[in-house]
C-alpha positions as a Markdown table, in Angstrom:
| # | Residue | x | y | z |
|---|---|---|---|---|
| 1 | Met | -38.9 | 125.6 | -39.4 |
| 2 | Ala | -39.5 | 125.3 | -43.1 |
| 3 | Ser | -43.0 | 125.8 | -44.4 |
| 4 | Thr | -44.9 | 122.6 | -45.0 |
| 5 | Val | -46.9 | 124.1 | -47.9 |
| 6 | Ser | -45.4 | 125.0 | -51.2 |
| 7 | Ala | -46.2 | 128.1 | -53.2 |
| 8 | Gly | -48.7 | 126.1 | -55.3 |
| 9 | Gly | -50.7 | 125.0 | -52.3 |
| 10 | Leu | -49.2 | 121.5 | -52.3 |
| 11 | Pro | -47.3 | 120.1 | -49.4 |
| 12 | Ala | -43.6 | 121.1 | -49.6 |
| 13 | Val | -41.1 | 118.4 | -50.4 |
| 14 | Gly | -38.0 | 118.1 | -48.3 |
| 15 | Ala | -34.5 | 117.6 | -49.5 |
| 16 | Ile | -32.7 | 114.4 | -48.5 |
| 17 | Asp | -29.2 | 113.0 | -48.9 |
| 18 | Trp | -27.7 | 109.7 | -49.9 |
| 19 | Lys | -27.8 | 108.4 | -46.3 |
| 20 | Ser | -31.6 | 108.8 | -46.1 |
| 21 | Pro | -32.6 | 105.4 | -47.6 |
| 22 | Phe | -30.4 | 103.7 | -45.0 |
| 23 | Arg | -31.9 | 105.7 | -42.2 |
| 24 | Trp | -35.4 | 104.6 | -43.5 |
| 25 | Leu | -34.3 | 101.0 | -43.5 |
| 26 | Gly | -32.8 | 101.3 | -40.0 |
| 27 | Gly | -36.0 | 103.0 | -38.7 |
| 28 | Gly | -38.2 | 100.5 | -40.4 |
| 29 | Trp | -36.3 | 97.6 | -38.9 |
| 30 | Arg | -36.7 | 99.1 | -35.4 |
| 31 | Asp | -40.4 | 99.7 | -36.0 |
| 32 | Leu | -40.8 | 96.1 | -37.1 |
| 33 | Trp | -39.7 | 94.9 | -33.7 |
| 34 | Lys | -42.0 | 97.3 | -31.9 |
| 35 | Ala | -44.9 | 95.4 | -33.2 |
| 36 | Pro | -43.5 | 92.1 | -34.5 |
| 37 | Gly | -46.7 | 90.0 | -34.1 |
| 38 | Pro | -49.1 | 91.9 | -36.4 |
| 39 | Cys | -46.4 | 93.0 | -38.8 |
| 40 | Leu | -44.9 | 89.5 | -39.3 |
| 41 | Ile | -48.4 | 87.9 | -39.6 |
| 42 | Tyr | -49.1 | 90.5 | -42.3 |
| 43 | Gly | -45.9 | 89.6 | -44.1 |
| 44 | Leu | -46.7 | 85.9 | -43.7 |
| 45 | Ala | -50.0 | 86.3 | -45.3 |
| 46 | Leu | -48.5 | 88.0 | -48.3 |
| 47 | Ala | -45.7 | 85.4 | -48.5 |
| 48 | Leu | -48.2 | 82.6 | -48.5 |
| 49 | Ile | -50.2 | 84.2 | -51.3 |
| 50 | Ser | -47.1 | 84.9 | -53.4 |
| 51 | Phe | -45.7 | 81.4 | -52.8 |
| 52 | Gly | -49.1 | 79.9 | -53.7 |
| 53 | Leu | -49.2 | 81.8 | -57.0 |
| 54 | Phe | -45.5 | 81.0 | -57.7 |
| 55 | Tyr | -46.1 | 77.2 | -57.0 |
| 56 | Ala | -49.2 | 77.2 | -59.2 |
| 57 | Leu | -47.5 | 78.8 | -62.1 |
| 58 | Val | -44.5 | 76.4 | -61.9 |
| 59 | Glu | -46.7 | 73.3 | -61.6 |
| 60 | Ser | -48.6 | 74.6 | -64.7 |
| 61 | Asp | -45.3 | 75.0 | -66.5 |
| 62 | Ala | -46.1 | 78.7 | -66.9 |
| 63 | Glu | -42.5 | 79.6 | -66.0 |
| 64 | Phe | -42.5 | 82.7 | -68.2 |
| 65 | Trp | -45.3 | 84.2 | -66.0 |
| 66 | Val | -43.2 | 83.6 | -62.9 |
| 67 | Leu | -40.6 | 86.0 | -64.2 |
| 68 | Ala | -43.1 | 88.5 | -65.6 |
| 69 | Leu | -45.3 | 88.7 | -62.6 |
| 70 | Thr | -42.3 | 88.9 | -60.2 |
| 71 | Val | -41.2 | 92.0 | -62.0 |
| 72 | Gly | -44.7 | 93.3 | -62.1 |
| 73 | Phe | -45.2 | 92.8 | -58.4 |
| 74 | Val | -43.7 | 96.1 | -57.6 |
| 75 | Phe | -46.6 | 97.8 | -59.4 |
| 76 | Val | -49.2 | 96.7 | -56.9 |
| 77 | Ala | -47.0 | 96.3 | -53.8 |
| 78 | Pro | -47.7 | 99.9 | -52.6 |
| 79 | Met | -51.4 | 99.2 | -52.2 |
| 80 | Leu | -50.7 | 95.8 | -50.5 |
| 81 | Ala | -48.6 | 97.8 | -48.0 |
| 82 | Val | -51.4 | 100.0 | -46.9 |
| 83 | Gly | -51.7 | 98.2 | -43.6 |
| 84 | Leu | -48.0 | 98.7 | -42.9 |
| 85 | Tyr | -48.3 | 102.4 | -43.6 |
| 86 | Glu | -51.0 | 102.4 | -41.0 |
| 87 | Ala | -48.7 | 100.5 | -38.6 |
| 88 | Gly | -46.0 | 103.0 | -39.1 |
| 89 | Arg | -48.4 | 105.9 | -38.5 |
| 90 | Leu | -49.6 | 104.3 | -35.3 |
| 91 | Ile | -46.1 | 103.7 | -34.1 |
| 92 | Glu | -45.1 | 107.3 | -34.8 |
| 93 | Arg | -48.1 | 108.4 | -32.7 |
| 94 | Gly | -46.9 | 106.2 | -29.8 |
| 95 | Glu | -49.8 | 103.7 | -30.3 |
| 96 | Lys | -49.6 | 99.9 | -30.6 |
| 97 | Pro | -50.6 | 98.6 | -34.1 |
| 98 | Thr | -53.0 | 95.7 | -34.1 |
| 99 | Leu | -53.7 | 93.3 | -36.9 |
| 100 | Ala | -57.3 | 94.4 | -37.1 |
| 101 | Arg | -56.3 | 98.0 | -37.7 |
| 102 | Met | -53.8 | 97.0 | -40.3 |
| 103 | Val | -56.2 | 94.8 | -42.2 |
| 104 | Tyr | -59.0 | 97.4 | -42.2 |
| 105 | Val | -57.5 | 100.9 | -42.6 |
| 106 | Arg | -60.4 | 103.3 | -42.3 |
| 107 | Ala | -58.5 | 106.1 | -44.1 |
| 108 | Ala | -58.0 | 103.9 | -47.1 |
| 109 | Val | -61.8 | 103.5 | -47.7 |
| 110 | Arg | -62.3 | 106.5 | -50.0 |
| 111 | Gln | -62.4 | 107.2 | -53.8 |
| 112 | Asp | -58.9 | 108.6 | -54.3 |
| 113 | Val | -57.3 | 105.5 | -52.8 |
| 114 | Phe | -59.5 | 103.3 | -55.0 |
| 115 | Tyr | -58.5 | 105.3 | -58.1 |
| 116 | Leu | -54.9 | 104.9 | -57.3 |
| 117 | Gly | -55.3 | 101.1 | -56.8 |
| 118 | Leu | -57.3 | 100.8 | -60.0 |
| 119 | Gly | -54.6 | 102.6 | -61.9 |
| 120 | Leu | -51.9 | 100.3 | -60.5 |
| 121 | Val | -53.8 | 97.2 | -61.4 |
| 122 | Phe | -54.3 | 98.5 | -64.9 |
| 123 | Ile | -50.6 | 99.1 | -65.3 |
| 124 | Tyr | -49.9 | 95.7 | -63.9 |
| 125 | Leu | -52.2 | 94.0 | -66.5 |
| 126 | Leu | -50.6 | 96.2 | -69.2 |
| 127 | Trp | -47.2 | 95.1 | -68.2 |
| 128 | Gly | -48.3 | 91.4 | -68.5 |
| 129 | Arg | -49.3 | 92.1 | -72.1 |
| 130 | Ile | -46.1 | 93.9 | -72.8 |
| 131 | Ala | -44.0 | 91.0 | -71.3 |
| 132 | Gln | -46.0 | 88.6 | -73.5 |
| 133 | Ile | -45.2 | 90.6 | -76.6 |
| 134 | Val | -41.5 | 90.7 | -75.7 |
| 135 | Tyr | -41.5 | 86.9 | -75.2 |
| 136 | Gly | -43.4 | 86.3 | -78.5 |
| 137 | Leu | -41.0 | 88.5 | -80.5 |
| 138 | Ser | -38.0 | 86.7 | -79.0 |
| 139 | Thr | -38.9 | 83.1 | -80.0 |
| 140 | Tyr | -41.3 | 81.2 | -82.2 |
| 141 | Gln | -41.2 | 78.3 | -79.7 |
| 142 | Leu | -43.4 | 77.7 | -76.6 |
| 143 | His | -41.2 | 76.6 | -73.7 |
| 144 | Arg | -43.5 | 74.3 | -71.7 |
| 145 | Thr | -41.2 | 73.4 | -68.8 |
| 146 | Val | -39.1 | 75.5 | -66.4 |
| 147 | Met | -35.8 | 74.0 | -67.6 |
| 148 | Asp | -36.7 | 74.6 | -71.3 |
| 149 | Phe | -37.4 | 78.3 | -70.5 |
| 150 | Val | -34.3 | 78.7 | -68.4 |
| 151 | Asp | -32.1 | 77.1 | -71.1 |
| 152 | Phe | -33.6 | 79.4 | -73.7 |
| 153 | Ala | -33.3 | 82.6 | -71.6 |
| 154 | Thr | -29.7 | 82.0 | -70.4 |
| 155 | Gly | -28.2 | 79.9 | -73.2 |
| 156 | Thr | -29.3 | 81.5 | -76.5 |
| 157 | Ser | -28.8 | 84.9 | -78.1 |
| 158 | Asp | -32.6 | 85.3 | -78.5 |
| 159 | Gly | -33.0 | 84.6 | -74.8 |
| 160 | Trp | -30.5 | 87.2 | -73.8 |
| 161 | Ser | -32.2 | 89.7 | -76.1 |
| 162 | Met | -35.5 | 88.9 | -74.4 |
| 163 | Leu | -34.1 | 89.4 | -71.0 |
| 164 | Phe | -32.4 | 92.7 | -72.0 |
| 165 | Ala | -35.6 | 94.0 | -73.7 |
| 166 | Gly | -37.8 | 92.8 | -70.8 |
| 167 | Thr | -35.5 | 94.4 | -68.2 |
| 168 | Leu | -35.3 | 97.6 | -70.1 |
| 169 | Val | -39.1 | 97.9 | -70.6 |
| 170 | Gly | -40.0 | 96.5 | -67.2 |
| 171 | Gly | -37.5 | 98.7 | -65.4 |
| 172 | Ala | -38.7 | 101.9 | -67.1 |
| 173 | Thr | -42.3 | 101.0 | -66.3 |
| 174 | Ala | -41.5 | 100.1 | -62.7 |
| 175 | Tyr | -39.6 | 103.3 | -62.2 |
| 176 | Phe | -42.6 | 105.3 | -63.6 |
| 177 | Val | -44.9 | 103.5 | -61.1 |
| 178 | Tyr | -42.4 | 104.1 | -58.4 |
| 179 | Cys | -42.4 | 107.9 | -59.1 |
| 180 | Leu | -46.2 | 107.7 | -59.1 |
| 181 | Val | -46.7 | 106.0 | -55.7 |
| 182 | Val | -43.6 | 106.3 | -53.5 |
| 183 | Val | -45.2 | 109.3 | -51.7 |
| 184 | Ser | -48.8 | 109.3 | -52.9 |
| 185 | Ala | -49.8 | 105.9 | -51.4 |
| 186 | Pro | -49.0 | 106.8 | -47.8 |
| 187 | Met | -49.9 | 110.4 | -48.4 |
| 188 | Leu | -53.5 | 109.6 | -49.3 |
| 189 | Leu | -53.8 | 107.8 | -45.9 |
| 190 | Asp | -52.2 | 110.6 | -43.9 |
| 191 | Arg | -53.7 | 113.7 | -45.5 |
| 192 | Asp | -57.0 | 114.8 | -46.9 |
| 193 | Ser | -55.5 | 115.0 | -50.4 |
| 194 | Asn | -56.8 | 114.0 | -53.8 |
| 195 | Ile | -55.0 | 111.6 | -56.2 |
| 196 | Phe | -53.8 | 114.4 | -58.5 |
| 197 | Ala | -52.1 | 116.4 | -55.7 |
| 198 | Ala | -50.7 | 113.2 | -54.1 |
| 199 | Thr | -49.1 | 112.0 | -57.4 |
| 200 | Ala | -47.8 | 115.4 | -58.2 |
| 201 | Val | -46.1 | 115.6 | -54.8 |
| 202 | Ser | -44.7 | 112.0 | -55.4 |
| 203 | Phe | -43.2 | 113.0 | -58.7 |
| 204 | Thr | -41.7 | 116.1 | -57.2 |
| 205 | Ala | -40.1 | 114.1 | -54.4 |
| 206 | Val | -38.3 | 111.9 | -56.9 |
| 207 | Thr | -37.2 | 114.7 | -59.3 |
| 208 | Lys | -36.1 | 117.0 | -56.4 |
| 209 | Asn | -34.1 | 114.1 | -54.9 |
| 210 | Phe | -33.3 | 112.1 | -58.0 |
| 211 | Gly | -30.1 | 110.4 | -56.8 |
| 212 | Pro | -31.2 | 109.3 | -53.3 |
| 213 | Met | -34.6 | 108.3 | -54.5 |
| 214 | Thr | -33.2 | 106.2 | -57.3 |
| 215 | Leu | -31.0 | 104.5 | -54.7 |
| 216 | Trp | -34.1 | 103.8 | -52.6 |
| 217 | Ala | -35.8 | 102.3 | -55.7 |
| 218 | Ala | -32.8 | 100.1 | -56.3 |
| 219 | Ile | -32.8 | 98.9 | -52.7 |
| 220 | Ile | -36.5 | 98.0 | -52.9 |
| 221 | Ala | -35.9 | 96.1 | -56.2 |
| 222 | Ile | -33.0 | 94.2 | -54.8 |
| 223 | Leu | -34.9 | 93.1 | -51.7 |
| 224 | Val | -37.9 | 92.1 | -53.7 |
| 225 | Leu | -35.7 | 90.0 | -56.1 |
| 226 | Val | -33.9 | 88.4 | -53.1 |
| 227 | Ser | -37.3 | 87.5 | -51.7 |
| 228 | Ala | -38.4 | 86.0 | -55.0 |
| 229 | Ala | -35.3 | 83.9 | -55.0 |
| 230 | Thr | -36.4 | 82.3 | -51.7 |
| 231 | Ala | -39.8 | 81.5 | -53.3 |
| 232 | Phe | -41.1 | 84.6 | -51.5 |
| 233 | Ile | -40.5 | 83.1 | -48.0 |
| 234 | Ala | -38.3 | 86.0 | -47.1 |
| 235 | Phe | -41.4 | 88.3 | -47.6 |
| 236 | Ile | -42.4 | 87.3 | -44.1 |
| 237 | Val | -39.8 | 89.8 | -42.9 |
| 238 | Val | -38.8 | 91.8 | -45.9 |
| 239 | Phe | -42.3 | 93.1 | -46.9 |
| 240 | Pro | -43.2 | 94.5 | -43.5 |
| 241 | Trp | -39.7 | 95.9 | -43.2 |
| 242 | Leu | -40.0 | 97.7 | -46.5 |
| 243 | Gly | -43.5 | 98.9 | -45.7 |
| 244 | Leu | -42.5 | 100.5 | -42.4 |
| 245 | Ala | -39.4 | 102.0 | -44.0 |
| 246 | Ser | -41.5 | 103.4 | -46.8 |
| 247 | Trp | -43.7 | 105.2 | -44.2 |
| 248 | Arg | -40.6 | 106.8 | -42.8 |
| 249 | Ala | -39.5 | 107.8 | -46.3 |
| 250 | Tyr | -42.8 | 109.6 | -46.8 |
| 251 | Arg | -42.6 | 111.4 | -43.5 |
| 252 | Glu | -39.1 | 112.7 | -44.2 |
| 253 | Leu | -40.0 | 113.7 | -47.7 |
| 254 | Val | -43.3 | 115.4 | -46.9 |
| 255 | Pro | -42.8 | 116.7 | -43.3 |
| 256 | Gly | -45.8 | 118.0 | -41.4 |
| 257 | Pro | -48.2 | 117.2 | -38.6 |
| 258 | Ile | -49.4 | 113.6 | -38.6 |
| 259 | Lys | -53.1 | 112.9 | -39.1 |
| 260 | Ala | -55.0 | 112.0 | -35.9 |
C-alpha cells in the first residue's frame, strides 16, 4: 500500500485517470439514493434560495447580475456543500445521514474552515466587481430589461466582446478557486489540517492530475449551467449529486483512514 504521507509531511496525493470523474459521478449517484430524503431536502433548500435570488434579480431588471452571479456561484458552492461532504463521510462509514447532522457539521465549526469560507466570499465579491467593470467597458448604455440585455449580449459586437472577456476572466478565476478548494474543503472536515496545508494539497491534486481534474471541473461547470437554465430547479438533484461525488473525488485523491 502506498504511503498516505508525502515527504514534506502533507498527505500524499494519488494519481487518477480519465475515467475517475465518471466513477465519482456514478458513486455520488448511488450515494444519493442511499439517503434520498435528507440529501434532496438539502438540494431543495439551495434550489429555493437560488431561484428566489434569480427571480428577485429578474423582477428588478438586474439581468446582468443574473449572469454574473451564476458564474460566481461556483466560488461559494464548495462551502454550501459542507453538509453533503458530511453525508458522504457518514455513508462511507456505513452510517445513515440525517438532515440535522448535515445542517450542523461539528467538524466545520473551526477557524480554518471559517478562513476558507471568508476567502471564497471575498473572491466572490471581487468577481462581482470585475464583472461590473467588464460590462461597463463594453457599453455606455444601461440595459434595464432582460430582453434589452439579451439583445445587446447576443446581437452586437460589443456584446460578444463582453461575453468573451467575461468568460475568459470568469473562467480563469473560477479555475483558480477550483484548484483552491476541490480537495481542501472536504479535507478540512476529514482531517485535523490547517488551511495552508489543505490548499497546498488541493493545488497538488490538480497539477498532478491536470487532465482528469480539468475534465472534472468542466463536468461541474456544465451541470451548474444546465441547472441555471432550469431556473435552478434542477439543483434539487444536481447539487447533492455533485456534493456526494466531490466527497468521493477527495477520498480517491487523498487516500487514508477516514475520520471517526
